[in-house]
Backbone as CSV, one residue per row, in Angstrom:
resi,resn,N_x,N_y,N_z,CA_x,CA_y,CA_z,C_x,C_y,C_z
1,MET,112.112,96.558,120.395,112.402,95.153,120.236,113.902,94.943,120.357
2,ARG,114.249,93.859,120.918,115.666,93.545,121.070,116.197,92.885,119.800
3,ALA,116.137,93.645,118.735,116.646,93.197,117.435,117.028,94.435,116.643
4,SER,117.987,94.287,115.766,118.440,95.416,114.950,117.387,95.766,113.901
5,PRO,117.405,97.003,113.415,116.499,97.365,112.324,116.682,96.462,111.103
6,GLU,117.916,96.040,110.841,118.174,95.157,109.695,117.429,93.828,109.855
7,ARG,117.464,93.310,111.041,116.791,92.032,111.313,115.272,92.169,111.188
8,VAL,114.719,93.234,111.753,113.277,93.477,111.661,112.887,93.704,110.200
9,ASP,113.669,94.497,109.501,113.384,94.796,108.093,113.417,93.535,107.235
10,ARG,114.365,92.663,107.494,114.472,91.420,106.725,113.188,90.602,106.843
11,PHE,112.603,90.577,108.021,111.358,89.847,108.229,110.191,90.554,107.535
12,LEU,110.058,91.865,107.764,108.909,92.600,107.230,108.949,92.768,105.715
13,ALA,110.136,92.775,105.126,110.262,93.022,103.689,109.636,91.918,102.842
14,ASP,109.390,90.759,103.422,108.726,89.665,102.699,107.274,89.600,103.175
15,LEU,106.373,90.020,102.305,104.959,90.093,102.649,104.407,88.753,103.148
16,ARG,104.985,87.662,102.690,104.513,86.340,103.124,104.670,86.131,104.620
17,ASN,105.552,86.895,105.264,105.706,86.782,106.716,104.593,87.488,107.481
18,HIS,103.930,88.445,106.855,102.970,89.270,107.580,101.794,88.480,108.132
19,TRP,101.283,87.502,107.361,100.127,86.781,107.891,100.497,85.849,109.013
20,THR,101.770,85.565,109.222,102.167,84.762,110.375,102.065,85.575,111.662
21,LEU,101.975,86.897,111.535,101.873,87.752,112.713,100.467,87.739,113.308
22,VAL,99.470,87.494,112.501,98.078,87.414,112.973,97.377,86.251,112.256
23,PRO,97.834,85.015,112.541,97.341,83.870,111.769,95.840,83.635,111.880
24,ALA,95.213,84.054,112.961,93.769,83.865,113.083,92.996,84.886,112.248
25,ALA,93.654,85.958,111.817,92.954,87.038,111.121,93.293,87.152,109.641
26,ILE,94.426,86.616,109.216,94.839,86.750,107.813,95.298,85.385,107.314
27,ARG,94.743,84.983,106.181,95.147,83.710,105.590,95.436,83.921,104.110
28,PRO,96.588,83.462,103.636,96.908,83.617,102.219,95.987,82.758,101.361
29,CYS,95.686,83.251,100.183,94.834,82.532,99.231,95.510,82.578,97.876
30,GLY,95.748,81.452,97.306,96.370,81.431,95.990,97.842,81.764,96.061
31,LYS,98.364,82.203,94.931,99.798,82.495,94.808,100.170,83.787,95.537
32,ALA,101.255,83.721,96.263,101.771,84.893,96.970,103.238,85.054,96.626
33,THR,103.680,86.292,96.558,105.092,86.590,96.375,105.549,87.373,97.592
34,GLY,106.800,87.748,97.606,107.296,88.569,98.703,106.746,89.984,98.675
35,GLU,106.150,90.387,97.541,105.666,91.771,97.401,104.160,91.902,97.238
36,SER,103.445,90.814,96.951,101.994,90.907,96.798,101.351,89.576,97.137
37,ALA,100.067,89.645,97.523,99.343,88.426,97.869,97.851,88.702,97.909
38,ALA,97.088,87.674,97.611,95.653,87.701,97.869,95.466,87.030,99.222
39,VAL,94.678,87.653,100.086,94.481,87.117,101.425,93.002,87.142,101.795
40,GLU,92.655,86.255,102.711,91.334,86.293,103.322,91.503,86.969,104.676
41,LEU,90.713,87.996,104.921,90.711,88.680,106.212,89.557,88.093,107.019
42,ARG,89.861,87.593,108.198,88.849,86.971,109.040,88.656,87.813,110.290
43,GLY,87.483,88.402,110.415,87.207,89.306,111.516,86.299,88.697,112.563
44,PRO,85.857,89.530,113.490,84.971,89.048,114.552,83.616,88.638,113.959
45,LEU,82.905,87.804,114.690,81.553,87.359,114.317,81.497,86.674,112.953
46,GLY,82.600,86.041,112.560,82.610,85.307,111.303,82.702,86.149,110.050
47,ILE,83.013,87.423,110.201,83.138,88.295,109.033,84.337,87.841,108.208
48,ARG,84.149,87.672,106.918,85.216,87.261,105.995,85.242,88.235,104.830
49,ARG,86.430,88.710,104.497,86.614,89.593,103.345,87.866,89.166,102.614
50,TRP,87.912,89.393,101.318,89.087,89.113,100.496,89.797,90.417,100.215
51,ALA,91.105,90.380,100.143,91.872,91.592,99.860,93.058,91.257,98.968
52,ALA,93.370,92.185,98.089,94.600,92.116,97.296,95.599,93.027,97.985
53,THR,96.718,92.477,98.431,97.696,93.257,99.181,98.987,93.391,98.386
54,ARG,99.685,94.484,98.632,100.989,94.664,97.977,101.806,95.685,98.746
55,ILE,103.115,95.529,98.656,104.040,96.509,99.221,104.147,97.657,98.225
56,THR,103.974,98.878,98.718,104.021,100.054,97.839,105.295,100.865,97.992
57,GLU,105.942,100.746,99.143,107.196,101.497,99.364,108.035,100.769,100.391
58,HIS,109.334,100.715,100.128,110.249,100.078,101.065,111.529,100.898,101.132
59,VAL,111.751,101.519,102.276,113.002,102.208,102.558,113.707,101.317,103.573
60,PRO,114.719,100.555,103.143,115.327,99.561,104.027,115.674,100.103,105.409
61,CYS,115.292,99.310,106.400,115.595,99.573,107.814,114.936,100.826,108.365
62,THR,114.007,101.408,107.625,113.355,102.636,108.057,111.841,102.577,107.939
63,ARG,111.350,102.169,106.753,109.911,102.263,106.488,109.487,101.216,105.471
64,LEU,108.315,100.640,105.726,107.696,99.723,104.776,106.212,100.072,104.739
65,ALA,105.693,100.329,103.550,104.282,100.686,103.406,103.639,99.758,102.395
66,GLY,102.350,99.563,102.573,101.613,98.716,101.652,100.150,99.055,101.687
67,GLU,99.417,98.362,100.820,97.984,98.608,100.762,97.246,97.289,100.618
68,ALA,95.987,97.337,101.028,95.078,96.210,100.853,93.821,96.765,100.190
69,ILE,93.525,96.265,99.015,92.310,96.648,98.307,91.253,95.607,98.664
70,ILE,90.141,96.073,99.215,89.086,95.188,99.692,87.826,95.497,98.883
71,PRO,87.513,94.658,97.894,86.357,94.925,97.041,85.054,94.951,97.850
72,PRO,84.048,95.736,97.463,84.090,96.467,96.208,84.704,97.858,96.316
73,SER,84.760,98.444,97.555,85.210,99.843,97.571,85.912,100.270,98.852
74,SER,86.616,99.376,99.509,87.380,99.757,100.696,88.858,99.546,100.437
75,MET,89.677,100.284,101.158,91.122,100.175,101.027,91.760,100.496,102.377
76,ALA,92.834,99.797,102.689,93.606,100.087,103.895,95.049,100.337,103.492
77,VAL,95.668,101.308,104.122,97.087,101.594,103.924,97.784,101.274,105.238
78,VAL,98.838,100.486,105.150,99.578,100.037,106.327,100.996,100.593,106.235
79,GLU,101.500,101.094,107.356,102.870,101.630,107.371,103.601,101.162,108.622
80,TRP,104.718,100.479,108.391,105.627,100.068,109.454,106.776,101.067,109.468
81,THR,107.125,101.568,110.645,108.249,102.491,110.780,109.224,101.908,111.800
82,LEU,110.511,101.914,111.442,111.561,101.367,112.303,112.516,102.483,112.710
83,ALA,112.894,102.503,113.976,113.874,103.474,114.456,114.847,102.762,115.390
84,GLU,116.130,102.908,115.114,117.150,102.245,115.925,117.451,103.059,117.176
85,LEU,117.555,102.361,118.299,117.946,102.985,119.559,119.456,102.847,119.736
86,ARG,120.005,103.566,120.683,121.464,103.543,120.915,122.004,102.164,121.230
87,ASP,121.181,101.332,121.872,121.648,99.987,122.238,121.523,98.981,121.086
88,GLY,121.105,99.463,119.901,120.986,98.590,118.736,119.620,97.948,118.582
89,SER,118.757,98.119,119.582,117.409,97.578,119.455,116.568,98.513,118.577
90,THR,115.348,98.122,118.316,114.516,98.840,117.359,113.156,99.167,117.936
91,VAL,112.726,100.397,117.737,111.349,100.786,118.041,110.570,100.603,116.750
92,VAL,109.479,99.849,116.822,108.655,99.580,115.649,107.271,100.165,115.881
93,SER,106.791,100.928,114.910,105.408,101.406,114.985,104.663,100.909,113.756
94,LEU,103.376,100.699,113.945,102.514,100.206,112.878,101.278,101.090,112.845
95,ALA,101.028,101.715,111.691,99.857,102.566,111.525,99.005,102.018,110.384
96,ILE,97.693,102.052,110.581,96.759,101.593,109.556,95.722,102.684,109.345
97,ALA,95.554,103.089,108.084,94.518,104.049,107.718,93.538,103.329,106.802
98,VAL,92.252,103.453,107.105,91.229,102.747,106.336,90.334,103.750,105.628
99,ASP,90.168,103.566,104.326,89.188,104.300,103.532,88.061,103.307,103.282
100,ALA,87.024,103.376,104.113,86.013,102.334,104.147,84.752,102.685,103.368
101,SER,84.170,101.647,102.786,82.857,101.779,102.161,81.825,102.031,103.263
102,ARG,80.624,102.387,102.889,79.557,102.637,103.875,79.359,101.392,104.752
103,ARG,79.305,100.228,104.135,79.127,98.976,104.881,80.261,98.767,105.872
104,ASP,81.488,98.978,105.420,82.630,98.778,106.311,82.705,99.835,107.403
105,ARG,82.248,101.059,107.135,82.201,102.084,108.185,81.253,101.658,109.304
106,VAL,80.123,101.049,108.938,79.188,100.547,109.947,79.863,99.469,110.794
107,LEU,80.535,98.528,110.135,81.233,97.462,110.870,82.292,98.042,111.804
108,LEU,83.036,99.045,111.327,84.065,99.677,112.169,83.432,100.316,113.396
109,SER,82.286,100.972,113.222,81.625,101.637,114.354,81.042,100.640,115.348
110,LEU,80.782,99.412,114.908,80.195,98.398,115.783,81.230,97.562,116.530
111,GLY,82.481,97.930,116.470,83.496,97.229,117.252,84.658,96.669,116.468
112,THR,84.556,96.661,115.156,85.663,96.121,114.366,86.920,96.965,114.546
113,ARG,86.761,98.269,114.760,87.922,99.142,114.977,88.719,98.684,116.202
114,ARG,88.022,98.363,117.294,88.708,97.875,118.508,89.352,96.518,118.256
115,TRP,88.665,95.675,117.492,89.214,94.362,117.173,90.500,94.516,116.358
116,ILE,90.495,95.424,115.384,91.701,95.674,114.578,92.837,96.158,115.473
117,ALA,92.539,97.070,116.400,93.574,97.578,117.317,94.177,96.438,118.133
118,SER,93.358,95.490,118.559,93.893,94.359,119.318,94.763,93.473,118.426
119,ARG,94.423,93.317,117.159,95.229,92.536,116.220,96.565,93.227,115.956
120,VAL,96.578,94.559,115.920,97.829,95.304,115.731,98.754,95.050,116.917
121,ARG,98.219,95.121,118.124,99.051,94.841,119.315,99.588,93.410,119.265
122,HIS,98.752,92.481,118.877,99.167,91.080,118.766,100.270,90.923,117.719
123,ALA,100.106,91.589,116.574,101.110,91.507,115.503,102.456,92.039,115.972
124,LEU,102.460,93.139,116.698,103.719,93.697,117.194,104.378,92.742,118.195
125,ASP,103.580,92.124,119.055,104.127,91.151,120.010,104.727,89.950,119.281
126,ARG,104.032,89.440,118.281,104.547,88.285,117.529,105.779,88.661,116.723
127,LEU,105.795,89.876,116.165,106.979,90.328,115.440,108.187,90.312,116.365
128,ALA,108.019,90.831,117.563,109.136,90.831,118.529,109.628,89.411,118.776
129,GLY,108.719,88.475,118.913,109.113,87.083,119.122,109.840,86.496,117.927
130,CYS,109.378,86.835,116.726,109.996,86.303,115.503,111.417,86.809,115.314
131,VAL,111.637,88.086,115.555,112.944,88.673,115.243,113.949,88.559,116.376
132,THR,113.498,88.217,117.576,114.447,88.083,118.683,114.812,86.634,118.958
133,ALA,114.041,85.689,118.461,114.348,84.269,118.671,115.636,83.901,117.944
134,GLY,116.491,83.189,118.603,117.723,82.724,117.964,118.610,83.860,117.515
135,ALA,118.959,84.745,118.403,119.769,85.923,118.053,120.957,85.548,117.179
136,GLY,121.099,86.299,116.115,122.238,86.105,115.217,121.954,85.179,114.065
137,GLY,120.939,84.338,114.199,120.622,83.399,113.118,119.588,83.970,112.165
138,ASP,119.062,83.087,111.335,118.034,83.507,110.388,116.772,83.894,111.151
139,VAL,116.028,84.821,110.567,114.737,85.200,111.107,113.736,84.180,110.582
140,ARG,113.050,83.533,111.470,112.082,82.515,111.062,110.696,82.896,111.582
141,PRO,109.691,82.870,110.681,108.329,83.136,111.141,107.816,81.991,111.988
142,PRO,106.835,82.247,112.857,106.281,81.169,113.662,105.485,80.208,112.777
143,VAL,105.278,79.008,113.267,104.459,78.026,112.565,103.009,78.473,112.658
144,HIS,102.262,78.375,111.557,100.842,78.739,111.562,100.127,78.093,112.739
145,GLY,99.304,78.904,113.416,98.511,78.397,114.502,99.226,78.332,115.846
146,SER,100.493,78.716,115.884,101.196,78.652,117.167,100.994,79.918,117.965
């Protein structure tokens, strides 16, 4: 991305920005802070799940990790990794590990895994747009639904 690790980190460090990266798939519910939130996960075929999310580790400009607890017995761990290139831009990677209940394993095998992969690609594209717009100014998330 054509943005410094500091700029990318500033955006990612506030959990409230994350659902702007995939607005069709994640919607905040109730009170949210920069470090935790209850969200509705909206998947393919009208699948809806609730999750309690929180940031679990933050190494500024390097790594941000978090988790989503999805009742009754699934959990996802998300890890963003940032690496600065010589030109000052940033390579961003996003990894998601899912510990799924039997029901969720079935959904993953029926195509939800591919759908999640497409949402990850979309999130990375939107992140690039958020952090490169208006170089030098504040990082602003996109308007919901845009």
